[in-house]
N, C-alpha and C positions, 0 to 999 in steps of 0.2 A: 644346858650346862648341870643342870642336877641329875639327868638322866648319863649323863659322862661320868659323874662321882658315883653313881649307886653301882653301875658297870664296875668300876674300878674296884669297888669294896667289895662287890661279889669275886672279882678274880684274886682279891686278897684273900678272902675266906675260901675259895676255891683252893689257893696254893697251900694253904694252912693244912685244908683237908686231904690233900694229896700228899704232904709231906707227914701226916701222922697215919696214913695208910703204908708210905714206904717204911714209917721206921715199925710199921707191925707185919712185914714182909708180905705185904701185896706189891710192891713194887717190885720184887724178884719174881714171882708167878708172871707179872704182866711182861718183863723182859724176857722171861723163856717162851711164853707164848709168841711174843714177835719175832723170835729168832726162826719160829716154825712158817714166818712170811715169807713166801718165795721171794717176792720184792723187799726183803730185808737189805738195808743197804750195810756196806762194809766200814770200816774203824780201820784208823792207824792210829798209833802212840809212840812215841818218838822219844826213847829215854836218852837226854842228852848228856852227855859225861863232861861238862865244862874243863878245858884243861889238858885233856889229853890220858887217860888211863893206862896204865901199865898192864900188857897181856901178860908178862912173862909174871905177874903175880895174881891174876885173876882168871883168865883162861887157857892160857898156855904156858903154863909151869916148865922150868928146866932142872927138877932136883937132882940130875947126877952130873949137872955142869956149876961150874964157879959163879955162872952167871945166876943163876938159881935164886939166888938170894937166901932169907929167911924161912920163908913160907912152904911149909908142906905142902902134899898133894892130898886130895881126899876123894875116894872112889865114888863116882854119882851111881845114879839108880841104874845107868846103862853100862853094862861091862867094857872096861876098857878104856872110857870115858872120864877124865879126870879134872875137876877143878882146885882151886885155891880152898885151903881148909875153910878159908874165913866166908866161904858161901857155901854153908851146910844144906841153906832152905832151896836155893836154887838148884843145890845136887841132888836132891829128892825129885825135883821137877824135870830132869836135864831131860826125858823122855819130849818134853816138848820143846827143849830147843835145838839151835841148830848154831853150831858154831864156825863162823866163818875164821880159820886163822892165817889165810894166806893174803890179808888185805894188805895192799902196795900201795902208794901213792908218792909224790913228788914233793908236796909242799908241808914242810916242815917248821913254818911260822905261824904262832897262832892264830893271827887274822888272816892269813891266806889259808890255811887249813880249815877255817870254819867254814869259810864262803865256798871252799870246795865241796867240800862235805856235806852240807845243808842246802846247796843248790844244784849240786852234780858238774858246776863249770869253774872254771880256773877264773881265778879274779883279775880279769884284763879286758881292756876295750870300756867304751863309754855305755855298752847296753848293761842296765840292771834288769838282772835276774831275778825272778821269785824263787824263794826258801822253798824246800820241799813242802813245809805245811801249807803254805799258799797255794800250791800246783794241787795237793791232792785235794784242798780244800773244795778248789774250783771242779775237780773232775768227782768228787763224790760228796758233793756238797748237795742239797736237795729243801725244796721249798717248805717242806713239812716240818722243818727245825726251826723256831723260835731265836734259840742260842747262835751264838757267831758258832760258825763251820770251823775258826781258826784258832786253838787257845794254846797259849802258852805260859807253865806255870815255873816260879822260881827263876827265870833266865836272869843270866848274866851278860850283857851285849857289849860290854866295853871295848872285848877283843874283835867286833868288827859288827856296827850295826846295822851293814846293807847286807848281812846273814840271817836277819832275823825280818829281812822287807819283805813284801809283796810285789817287789820290784814291777815290771810293766804288767802286772795283772790289775795293782791299782790297790786303793784300801778297802775295795771290797773285801778282799781274800785274804788284810792283813790279820796278824795275829792279836788277839784280845790277850793282853799281858795281865797275868794275874801275881804278885807276889812276886814282881820280876825286882830286883836289887841291881843296879850296877857298883855297889858298895858292900865289898864283903863283910859279912856279921852284923848289917844291919836292921835285919828283919827281927819285929819285935813280936812277943808272946800274947799269948791271952792270959787272962786268971788261972788257966789250968794247965798251962805250960807248954802248949802247942803254937806253933808258930801264928799269926794272922796272914792269910791267904786270903786278901782281902781285892774287890775291884773296885778301883777309883769309880767315882762319880754315879753310883750305882744309888746315890739316894739324893733328893731336894736339897738343898743348900739350908741352911738353920733360919727357920723363921718367915720361908716359903709355905704356905697354905697349900693345898691341894687346887681350890677354885684359883689364886693368883698362878700358880704354874699353869694350869690349862689356859689361863687368858696369853699366859707367856708365849707359850706354844703356837697358839691360834696366831699371834702375831707375828713370831717367827716365820711361821709357816707361810704365810703371803706374801712377807717380805723375801723370802726365800724362793718362793713360784715365781713371783715376778723377776727375780734377779737371774735367777736359773734358763730362764725363757730367751732372753737375749746371749745367752754364753753357754751354747750348748757345748759339752765337752769339759775337758781341764780343770782347774782347782777347785772351780765352783761347783762342778758336778760331783768332784772327790769331796769336797768337803760336806756336802750332802749326805751322799753316802755314810760317812761317818757317823753324821747327825743322827741319820734316820736308825741308824744299827745300834745306837745305844741307845735311843728312845723306846726301840721293840724289846731291849734286854731288860732295860726298869719298868716296862710295863708287861714282862712274861712272865706266868706263873712259873713256867721251867728256871727262872732264875733263882729258885730254890733250891737247885742244885750245889751254889756257891757256899749254901749254909753247913758247913760239915758239923757244926753241933748237933746237926740232926741223928748223927752215927752215934752206937751208944763208945764209953770210955774204951771198953774192951777192943772194937775195933780199931779205936785210932791208938789204941798203944799197939798192935798188932803192926800195923804200919809203920809205926814210928813217930815221936815227938820231933820232928823236923821236918823241913819244907821238903823234901825229897819224899819221905814217908807219905806227907798228908796230901802232898801234889798226887802221887799215886792213887790215892782215897779219891781225892776231887776228879783225877780222869777216869776212874771207874764210876763216878755217879753221870759224870756229863756222856760218856758213851752209852748208858742205860738211857740217856734222853737223847741220843741219836746224832751226837756232835762226831763227824767224822774225822777229825784231828784234834788230837790233843798231845802236846809236849810237856815232859818234866822235866826239870834241870837237876844234875846232882853235879857240884864242883864248886867254882870259885862263889859264884852267888849265895850258896850255903853255909858261908864262915870258912874262915882260913884259908889256905893256898889251894885247896881241892885236890884236883888229880895232877896239877902243874909240880909234880913232886922232885924238882931239883936236888932236894937234901933232906934228911928225915922221911926216905922216900916208905919204909916198912910200916911204920906207926901210922903215917897218917893213911896209907892204902888199907891197912886193917881196920881202921875205923869208917872209914869209905864204904869199905866191903861189908861192914855191918850193918850200917843203911841203907844199903842198894840190898842187899838179900832181904832184909825184912820188908822193905817197901816192894820191889819188884816180885816177891813170891807172894805176898799177901794179894795185889794186883791180881794175879794171874789165877790165885785159887779162887777170889771173889768172880772175877770173869767167868771161870769156868762153872763155878755153883750157879752161875744165872743164865749158861748157856750163851753167854757172848764172846766166848774166846776163840770160837770156831770163825765170828765174823770180824773178829780184831786181830790186825797184825800188828807185832810189836816190834820195833828196831833200836837197838842197842849199840850205842857207838859215841866217838869222842873225835875230835879233829885230827888226832895221829895216836901212835902208841909211842912207848917209850923206848928207850935203849935198854936190851938186854943187859950191857956192860952197866957195872954198877959205878959211881964214881966216888971223886974223896971226901964227898960230904955224904954219903953212904943214900944217894938220891940216885936218880935216874933221868936223864935229858930227852929231848925230842927226837922223836923216832917214826917217820913216815914209812921206813922201807918194808917193814915186815912186820904186821901187829893184828889185832882181834877186833869183827864186829860179832853182834849175835842178833840171830830172827828168831821169833817163836810167835805161837799162835796161829790164827785162820792161814790158810794156804803154805804152811809151811811143814815139811816134815822133819819132825825135831829127832831126836836122840843120836846126834851125829855132830861129828867134827868135820870139815869141808874144808881140805888144805893142810899142808906140814910146812912148818918152819924146821931151819937144820938146825943140829944138836946145840949149838950156842945162840940160836934164835935170832941171827943175825942177818938171815935171808930167807926168802920163800922157797923151798926145794918143790912144792907140789901144789897145784889149785891156787895160782896166784890169781887174786880177785883186784879189779880196780873198779873206782866210785861210780862208775857207770854200769858196771855189771851189775853192782849192788842194787843201784838204783833200778833197771831191768827186773833184776828177782823180786824187789818189793813191790814194782808194779804189778807183776802176774799174779802175785799171791795174792794182791787185793781184789783179781779180778778183773784189772782194767787191760785192754788189748794192747800188746806192746809196741804198738805205734803211736801210742795216744799222745797227744802234744797241746800246748797252749800255744794261743793266738800273740804275736807280737804286735805291737801298736803299728807295724808298718804292713802288717797282713800275714806275715812269714809264719808257718807252722815251725814253733820247736818241740821236737821230742822231750818227754821229759828225761828219756834215756835213750842213747844209742849205741849202748851196750847190747850185749847178750844175758838173758837169763840164766842161773844155772839149775838146771831142769833134776838136778840130783836134789836141790834143796825145794822143790816146789811138790805138793801134796799132791 
């Protein structure tokens, strides 16, 4: 027992030492050295825009049409490529962004659209398909990382719980939820005004000493081993995987990644004092430590109505765009400075777009027919807009892209084979995508 306690204390001291070296800049040097390793693993960051963002007010403005609305265009770093005036920092990084202006789907309901875009599958039939995060954690994860392979930050799951599920891949690849809230605006702030992005159950219960915790775990381990031995597969094994994953996280020195107070006030303010901004900062810290998939949400879970702007669209999108611009641009800058952007592919999307036509409440409604997504970072040829919508924005006139084509492009950008698949419980291989990768977008 004494040796176990001593080992844990040594790990805690080591974690504190790593934290101080990180703050001094040592970890940045370590990250750059890791990138030079030919065995360096790839990462994906999903920037999920809950509620459906307006393409007409972000990346595909129509300034010369009545549908254009109140916002002006701004010239980006790339000649001829223009964004909203409220995305000035991303405009300076446009050479690293590929805008897909010809997205087109058929699901205009929040729940169904969320499921479609996050799994690549239509919401029908009994099969529970894994979400994008679970699929990529399965494909990109490796044993060298003690942290969870799939982390979801600030997610709002009320629109469709199954769209955040590992599906038939099981809980091993399910997301670790950080700062998740299904009640808009319920996130609490710390004493410095930053949201508390906490991982639940990371600490022992009050009054439980290390010695007592060790005894409990030994007792649980014996009971669980005997129980699982007679029940191969199913819920028993799933429960054991979740429990063991939680224990690994609690005992891992890499769990210090979740402690954002290690970062300077200046850095935290650059990302933004909000769930999305601090989530982007956490995503950077997780990628530094090898986590293959991280999702950061901006929308309903961050307070208010998010991107679901049926009324008062322009005031809401202006505020959301500022949050997006600060967090996303800081994330890309930090990843680039650490040599990690080339091995990290970023996907920005929501469940659908919004109507070019402005309704009587100064809002825009659900619109899956013609909208925008964005790819950036590793494996992506930035500095371009792929596809084009009509003058009024109501249809795609060139470069129409479906969800399967988007998934196929992401898969290839991440360096995975085009026919990569998940194994269903029945033993049937189910491809991550049966679409065609867009070659023009691949670096």
